[in-house]
ZAMARGU-4260 file (C-alpha; in steps of 0.2 Angstrom, whole numbers, plus 5000, padded with zeros to 4 digits):
<rodrens>
0) 5285/5073/5134 | 5272/5083/5144 | 5263/5096/5135 | 5266/5114/5141 | 5251/5125/5147
5) 5247/5142/5140 | 5254/5157/5150 | 5241/5169/5155 | 5242/5188/5150 | 5245/5195/5167
10) 5259/5183/5171 | 5267/5187/5154 | 5266/5205/5158 | 5274/5203/5175 | 5288/5193/5168
15) 5291/5206/5155 | 5292/5221/5168 | 5304/5211/5179 | 5315/5208/5164 | 5315/5226/5157
20) 5317/5236/5174 | 5336/5233/5175 | 5337/5238/5157 | 5328/5254/5159 | 5339/5258/5174
25) 5355/5255/5165 | 5349/5266/5150 | 5344/5280/5161 | 5357/5280/5175 | 5372/5272/5166
30) 5384/5284/5157 | 5382/5282/5139 | 5400/5282/5135 | 5404/5266/5145 | 5392/5255/5135
35) 5396/5248/5118 | 5384/5253/5104 | 5377/5235/5101 | 5373/5233/5119 | 5364/5250/5119
40) 5354/5244/5104 | 5349/5228/5112 | 5343/5237/5128 | 5332/5249/5118 | 5325/5234/5108
45) 5319/5226/5124 | 5311/5241/5130 | 5302/5243/5113 | 5295/5225/5115 | 5288/5228/5132
50) 5280/5244/5126 | 5271/5235/5112 | 5264/5222/5124 | 5258/5237/5135 | 5250/5245/5120
55) 5241/5229/5115 | 5234/5226/5132 | 5228/5244/5133 | 5219/5244/5116 | 5212/5226/5114
60) 5211/5220/5132 | 5222/5205/5127 | 5240/5205/5130 | 5251/5199/5116 | 5256/5181/5117
65) 5240/5177/5127 | 5235/5159/5124 | 5253/5155/5118 | 5257/5137/5122 | 5274/5130/5125
70) 5282/5119/5112 | 5272/5102/5111 | 5257/5095/5103 | 5245/5110/5104 | 5246/5113/5086
75) 5242/5095/5081 | 5227/5095/5093 | 5219/5111/5085 | 5221/5102/5068 | 5212/5087/5074
80) 5198/5097/5081 | 5196/5107/5065 | 5196/5091/5055 | 5183/5083/5066 | 5172/5098/5064
85) 5173/5099/5046 | 5171/5080/5042 | 5156/5078/5053 | 5142/5071/5041 | 5129/5081/5051
90) 5126/5099/5047 | 5135/5109/5061 | 5135/5128/5063 | 5142/5139/5077 | 5132/5155/5079
95) 5134/5171/5089 | 5122/5177/5102 | 5112/5185/5088 | 5110/5169/5078 | 5123/5174/5065
100) 5135/5162/5058 | 5153/5161/5065 | 5159/5144/5058 | 5151/5131/5048 | 5157/5114/5042
105) 5158/5106/5025 | 5141/5097/5026 | 5132/5114/5028 | 5142/5122/5015 | 5137/5108/5003
110) 5119/5110/5008 | 5118/5128/5003 | 5132/5127/4990 | 5141/5143/4996 | 5159/5146/5003
115) 5161/5150/5021 | 5166/5168/5018 | 5149/5171/5010 | 5140/5163/5025 | 5149/5171/5040
120) 5139/5184/5048 | 5123/5179/5040 | 5107/5172/5048 | 5098/5156/5042 | 5083/5167/5035
125) 5095/5177/5025 | 5101/5161/5015 | 5090/5158/5000 | 5096/5140/4998 | 5088/5135/5014
130) 5071/5139/5008 | 5057/5133/5020 | 5067/5119/5027 | 5075/5129/5041 | 5064/5144/5042
135) 5069/5158/5054 | 5053/5156/5064 | 5060/5141/5074 | 5075/5152/5079 | 5067/5162/5093
140) 5059/5146/5101 | 5076/5137/5100 | 5086/5152/5107 | 5074/5154/5122 | 5075/5135/5126
145) 5094/5135/5124 | 5095/5150/5135 | 5086/5141/5149 | 5099/5127/5149 | 5089/5115/5138
150) 5093/5108/5122 | 5080/5112/5108 | 5076/5099/5096 | 5063/5097/5082 | 5060/5085/5067
155) 5058/5093/5050 | 5062/5089/5032 | 5079/5091/5025 | 5083/5092/5006 | 5098/5083/4998
160) 5108/5089/4984 | 5098/5079/4971 | 5082/5088/4978 | 5075/5073/4987 | 5068/5076/5004
165) 5072/5066/5020 | 5067/5067/5038 | 5079/5078/5048 | 5082/5081/5067 | 5087/5099/5072
170) 5096/5102/5088 | 5101/5119/5096 | 5112/5121/5111 | 5119/5136/5120 | 5138/5140/5122
175) 5143/5148/5138 | 5159/5155/5146 | 5166/5151/5163 | 5154/5163/5171 | 5139/5154/5163
180) 5135/5168/5151 | 5129/5164/5133 | 5142/5167/5120 | 5134/5158/5106 | 5125/5143/5100
185) 5128/5127/5091 | 5116/5121/5077 | 5116/5103/5071 | 5105/5094/5059 | 5105/5075/5058
190) 5098/5063/5044 | 5085/5052/5054 | 5079/5042/5039 | 5084/5025/5046 | 5076/5029/5063
195) 5060/5035/5055 | 5059/5020/5044 | 5062/5008/5059 | 5049/5017/5068 | 5037/5015/5054
200) 5041/4997/5052 | 5037/4994/5070 | 5021/5003/5069 | 5017/4993/5053 | 5021/4977/5061
205) 5009/4981/5075 | 4995/4983/5063 | 4999/4970/5049 | 4999/4951/5049 | 5017/4946/5046
210) 5013/4931/5035 | 5001/4939/5022 | 5005/4957/5024 | 4986/4960/5027 | 4980/4971/5041
215) 4977/4962/5058 | 4962/4962/5069 | 4968/4977/5079 | 4969/4988/5063 | 4953/4980/5057
220) 4943/4985/5072 | 4948/5003/5071 | 4947/5005/5053 | 4930/4996/5052 | 4922/5007/5065
225) 4928/5022/5055 | 4921/5015/5039 | 4904/5012/5048 | 4904/5030/5054 | 4908/5036/5036
230) 4893/5026/5029 | 4882/5031/5044 | 4885/5050/5040 | 4883/5047/5021 | 4868/5036/5023
235) 4876/5022/5014 | 4877/5003/5016 | 4892/4993/5022 | 4895/4975/5019 | 4906/4963/5030
240) 4912/4947/5023 | 4919/4933/5034 | 4929/4919/5025 | 4934/4903/5032 | 4944/4890/5023
245) 4936/4873/5023 | 4946/4858/5030 | 4961/4869/5031 | 4967/4861/5048 | 4967/4844/5040
250) 4978/4851/5025 | 4989/4860/5037 | 4992/4844/5048 | 4994/4833/5033 | 5006/4844/5022
255) 5015/4854/5036 | 5014/4872/5041 | 5025/4879/5027 | 5013/4872/5014 | 4998/4879/5024
260) 5007/4896/5025 | 5009/4897/5006 | 4990/4893/5005 | 4986/4908/5016 | 4998/4919/5006
265) 4989/4914/4990 | 4972/4918/4998 | 4978/4935/5003 | 4985/4939/4985 | 4968/4933/4977
270) 4959/4944/4989 | 4970/4959/4984 | 4966/4956/4966 | 4947/4956/4968 | 4942/4967/4983
275) 4940/4985/4976 | 4954/4998/4981 | 4950/5007/4997 | 4940/4993/5005 | 4948/4984/5020
280) 4956/4966/5019 | 4961/4958/5035 | 4967/4941/5041 | 4957/4939/5057 | 4968/4924/5062
285) 4971/4906/5057 | 4962/4903/5041 | 4949/4917/5043 | 4949/4933/5033 | 4938/4948/5033
290) 4933/4960/5019 | 4924/4977/5023 | 4916/4985/5008 | 4909/5002/5009 | 4895/5010/4999
295) 4888/4994/4993 | 4871/4994/4984 | 4863/4981/4995 | 4862/4963/4999 | 4863/4957/4981
300) 4880/4967/4979 | 4887/4960/4994 | 4882/4942/4989 | 4889/4945/4971 | 4906/4951/4979
305) 4906/4936/4990 | 4903/4924/4976 | 4916/4932/4965 | 4929/4929/4979 | 4923/4911/4982
310) 4924/4907/4964 | 4941/4914/4962 | 4948/4904/4977 | 4940/4888/4969 | 4951/4890/4954
315) 4966/4877/4953 | 4983/4884/4958 | 5000/4877/4961 | 5010/4876/4977 | 5026/4866/4978
320) 5023/4857/4962 | 5005/4852/4967 | 4989/4858/4959 | 4977/4863/4973 | 4959/4869/4974
325) 4952/4878/4989 | 4935/4878/4997 | 4929/4893/5007 | 4913/4896/5017 | 4907/4914/5017
330) 4896/4923/5029 | 4890/4941/5026 | 4881/4955/5036 | 4876/4972/5031 | 4876/4989/5040
335) 4864/4995/5046 | 4852/4981/5044 | 4861/4968/5053 | 4871/4979/5066 | 4877/4996/5070
340) 4895/4992/5076 | 4909/4981/5070 | 4908/4968/5083 | 4890/4966/5080 | 4892/4964/5062
345) 4907/4952/5064 | 4896/4941/5075 | 4882/4941/5063 | 4894/4937/5048 | 4901/4923/5059
350) 4883/4916/5062 | 4880/4916/5043 | 4897/4908/5039 | 4892/4894/5051 | 4876/4892/5041
355) 4886/4890/5025 | 4896/4876/5034 | 4880/4868/5039 | 4873/4868/5021 | 4888/4859/5014
360) 4902/4871/5014 | 4909/4881/4999 | 4894/4892/5000 | 4889/4910/5003 | 4876/4915/5016
365) 4869/4932/5021 | 4864/4934/5039 | 4847/4940/5035 | 4844/4923/5025 | 4852/4913/5039
370) 4843/4922/5054 | 4827/4911/5053 | 4837/4895/5053 | 4848/4901/5068 | 4833/4905/5078
375) 4826/4888/5076 | 4831/4874/5088 | 4843/4862/5081 | 4834/4848/5073 | 4849/4836/5075
380) 4849/4839/5094 | 4830/4838/5095 | 4830/4820/5087 | 4847/4814/5095 | 4838/4804/5108
385) 4828/4795/5095 | 4843/4788/5085 | 4846/4773/5095 | 4828/4767/5093 | 4828/4772/5074
390) 4841/4759/5070 | 4833/4745/5079 | 4816/4749/5072 | 4822/4750/5054 | 4817/4768/5051
395) 4831/4772/5039 | 4826/4770/5021 | 4835/4775/5004 | 4828/4787/4992 | 4834/4787/4974
400) 4839/4802/4963 | 4841/4798/4944 | 4858/4800/4936 | 4856/4804/4917 | 4867/4805/4902
405) 4866/4823/4896 | 4868/4818/4878 | 4853/4806/4877 | 4844/4812/4893 | 4842/4793/4898
410) 4844/4787/4916 | 4860/4777/4918 | 4861/4776/4937 | 4854/4783/4953 | 4861/4789/4970
415) 4854/4782/4986 | 4851/4795/4998 | 4847/4791/5017 | 4830/4797/5024 | 4824/4794/5042
420) 4806/4789/5043 | 4802/4797/5060 | 4787/4791/5069 | 4782/4808/5074 | 4790/4821/5063
425) 4789/4812/5046 | 4803/4810/5033 | 4819/4818/5039 | 4833/4823/5027 | 4852/4819/5032
430) 4855/4837/5038 | 4843/4833/5053 | 4853/4819/5060 | 4869/4814/5051 | 4880/4826/5061
435) 4873/4819/5078 | 4875/4801/5071 | 4893/4804/5067 | 4896/4811/5084 | 4889/4797/5094
440) 4895/4783/5082 | 4878/4778/5075 | 4883/4782/5058 | 4891/4765/5055 | 4875/4756/5059
445) 4865/4768/5048 | 4877/4766/5033 | 4876/4747/5034 | 4857/4747/5035 | 4856/4758/5019
450) 4869/4747/5010 | 4859/4731/5014 | 4843/4739/5008 | 4851/4746/4992 | 4858/4728/4988
455) 4841/4720/4992 | 4832/4733/4980 | 4844/4730/4966 | 4841/4711/4968 | 4822/4714/4967
460) 4824/4724/4951 | 4834/4710/4944 | 4821/4697/4948 | 4807/4708/4941 | 4817/4708/4925
465) 4818/4727/4926 | 4837/4726/4923 | 4853/4731/4931 | 4854/4749/4937 | 4871/4755/4945
470) 4867/4763/4962 | 4879/4775/4972 | 4879/4774/4991 | 4887/4787/5002 | 4899/4780/5015
475) 4906/4790/5030 | 4924/4790/5035 | 4921/4781/5051 | 4912/4767/5041 | 4926/4766/5028
480) 4940/4763/5040 | 4930/4751/5051 | 4938/4734/5052 | 4927/4722/5042 | 4918/4734/5031
485) 4926/4728/5015 | 4921/4710/5020 | 4903/4717/5024 | 4901/4724/5007 | 4908/4708/4998
490) 4895/4697/5009 | 4881/4709/5004 | 4884/4708/4986 | 4886/4689/4987 | 4870/4687/4998
495) 4859/4697/4986 | 4867/4692/4970 | 4872/4710/4965 | 4887/4713/4954 | 4900/4723/4962
500) 4902/4733/4947 | 4885/4740/4949 | 4889/4747/4966 | 4897/4764/4968 | 4904/4770/4985
505) 4903/4789/4986 | 4916/4798/4997 | 4916/4817/5000 | 4932/4826/4995 | 4936/4831/5012
510) 4937/4813/5017 | 4952/4811/5006 | 4962/4821/5019 | 4957/4809/5032 | 4961/4794/5021
515) 4975/4787/5031 | 4983/4770/5028 | 4968/4759/5034 | 4957/4770/5023 | 4967/4769/5008
520) 4969/4750/5010 | 4950/4749/5011 | 4948/4759/4995 | 4961/4748/4986 | 4952/4732/4992
525) 4935/4739/4986 | 4942/4742/4969 | 4950/4724/4969 | 4932/4718/4972 | 4926/4728/4957
530) 4917/4742/4966 | 4917/4759/4959 | 4924/4774/4969 | 4916/4791/4967 | 4922/4807/4974
535) 4907/4818/4979 | 4906/4837/4981 | 4922/4839/4971 | 4929/4856/4972 | 4924/4860/4990
540) 4939/4853/4998 | 4958/4853/4997 | 4960/4840/4984 | 4977/4839/4975 | 4982/4830/4959
545) 4995/4820/4968 | 4982/4814/4980 | 4969/4811/4967 | 4982/4801/4956 | 4986/4790/4971
550) 4968/4785/4975 | 4958/4773/4965 | 4944/4785/4961 | 4933/4781/4946 | 4921/4796/4946
555) 4921/4814/4950 | 4905/4823/4955 | 4906/4842/4953 | 4898/4851/4968 | 4882/4860/4965
560) 4889/4876/4970 | 4898/4878/4953 | 4882/4875/4944 | 4870/4887/4952 | 4876/4902/4941
565) 4885/4892/4927 | 4873/4900/4914 | 4878/4917/4919 | 4895/4916/4927 | 4910/4914/4916
570) 4921/4909/4930 | 4909/4895/4936 | 4909/4888/4918 | 4928/4888/4917 | 4929/4879/4933
575) 4917/4866/4928 | 4926/4864/4911 | 4942/4862/4920 | 4936/4848/4931 | 4928/4839/4916
580) 4945/4840/4907 | 4954/4834/4923 | 4942/4820/4925 | 4943/4813/4908 | 4962/4815/4908
585) 4962/4804/4924 | 4951/4791/4915 | 4936/4795/4926 | 4918/4799/4923 | 4912/4816/4928
590) 4895/4819/4936 | 4888/4837/4937 | 4877/4839/4952 | 4863/4851/4956 | 4857/4854/4938
595) 4839/4862/4940 | 4836/4871/4923 | 4837/4868/4905 | 4849/4882/4902 | 4861/4874/4915
600) 4859/4857/4906 | 4863/4865/4889 | 4878/4874/4895 | 4885/4859/4904 | 4881/4848/4888
605) 4891/4860/4878 | 4907/4857/4889 | 4909/4839/4885 | 4904/4821/4888 | 4896/4822/4905
610) 4883/4815/4916 | 4871/4825/4926 | 4861/4824/4942 | 4848/4836/4949 | 4830/4841/4951
615) 4828/4844/4932 | 4829/4825/4930 | 4820/4820/4946 | 4821/4823/4965 | 4825/4809/4977
620) 4811/4797/4977 | 4806/4780/4984 | 4812/4764/4974 | 4794/4761/4967 | 4794/4778/4959
625) 4811/4776/4952 | 4806/4760/4944 | 4792/4768/4935 | 4803/4779/4925 | 4801/4775/4907
630) 4819/4780/4901 | 4828/4767/4911 | 4844/4763/4902 | 4855/4750/4910 | 4867/4746/4897
635) 4873/4764/4895 | 4879/4765/4913 | 4887/4748/4912 | 4897/4753/4897 | 4903/4769/4906
640) 4908/4760/4922
</rodrens>
């Protein structure tokens, strides 16, 4: 059925007049005696109804029955609109032109905890329950904006029934009649907590590293510059540390990106536990992290913080049921000594970090200390052109550094270290040429030359009745995986009459990551021949217990970086003690490198049954000087091996 339309006031009046005129005529002109009483009563009742309609129109300006709808669904529509208005979750209020409440929904009444009859006719500033959340100050701006045909909107804070605050969006619109005149206003308040949280999450994601939750480079640049300005104004120092995980790419490639991500997350958590609250921690990208520390006392304080971080990251931790140890190279720069702006300080820290890599990794370098080395031309590049001639001219010679039993201080072995007897520049250490030799492939010939000379020297000592002395020889990854290398070692021992048990092959910890199937087969064959396998610089790479368990390692050599402060740093002592226990549990010897003072030696001796090597017992020396040592003890080393 089609719904009837409401009849307007003038139309209803005209209909009433047309209907009542015949009645009035009959009442006035017709003889009273001719009409029955009930008909006369009905006629006068009709006249009375029309009169009431006329009176209402005169006094109210609205005819009786105006807006009346014909029978249909009009009543149901009104109830639906009212239900919608009351059930809206947003606060909704209808105001008159003066801003006084005409109607309000359930949400608003719940907010102020007042019934509608106590709210009608009042303005917002007259309702104490609103407090400062909806001050009347906004109303003039809102009304003027709405009067100009614009919806007025503003974000403020709303208050829930439990007293908690939430972000709220207020909107005011004007109500107009058919002629466009303002007849009132609608006020609505929306809870925009989810929208605000989403916005903040987007802003945070633009500034944070999604993996670690640390700030990214974009945030770092802005915050670091502000920190620099604060220190500049206060006359304070600022330290910038750049951390790079050693050999992380190899670990990531070998174990997978998920494993690598867990390592990076562990680094972030460790940094949060060490870096003082208020200082900046950022993941620069990849395996690089930056720490910006304000108001530091000076270079020593920056170095101490860097060492604390390096030591903490060197502690064993578990990932996916594996025990892992990290190695990190750290470079540091200071404001204002090393630079006045972030990019300058970061570049200086990067240069210092590179110096840490060059010095053997797992170290801390300050830019001020590294500046001189950076300004010098590269020795390796300077002598690169001479390498080819050096091998042919037999210019590479072994120098021997004693290895002693800490309990007896007797020499029980030695490590053969390569030296280049350069015709113009004298005796050069490996740092001057090893990197270049590895790049151009000459390292294989150099390794073989040193091994032959070591075997010849061991044979000479045997002939002179000096006795057997086990010697350790460093071997590169390229040499280890070279076809025929195991045969070469076997032939050397046979040619010079050297016992294979007296020859120790040293590999760096980072080489284990490169130990693919050919490398592992070579290690296994070396052990079958009776040679010992030593893992050098232990603690500076990504060694894991499972990897260590699967390789035929017979000796662990603790890197010197853990020894430098062992007599004053409790963390370093714990690391050394843990490695010694680990080595003994695996059935290997443990050699502590870099022992230079008596206090270090005493501290290490108190840890357990260990062997030591360092300047305290002798610097690398020619074979003749080593043979002159009075405390040569061959049997002790043989029994240990």
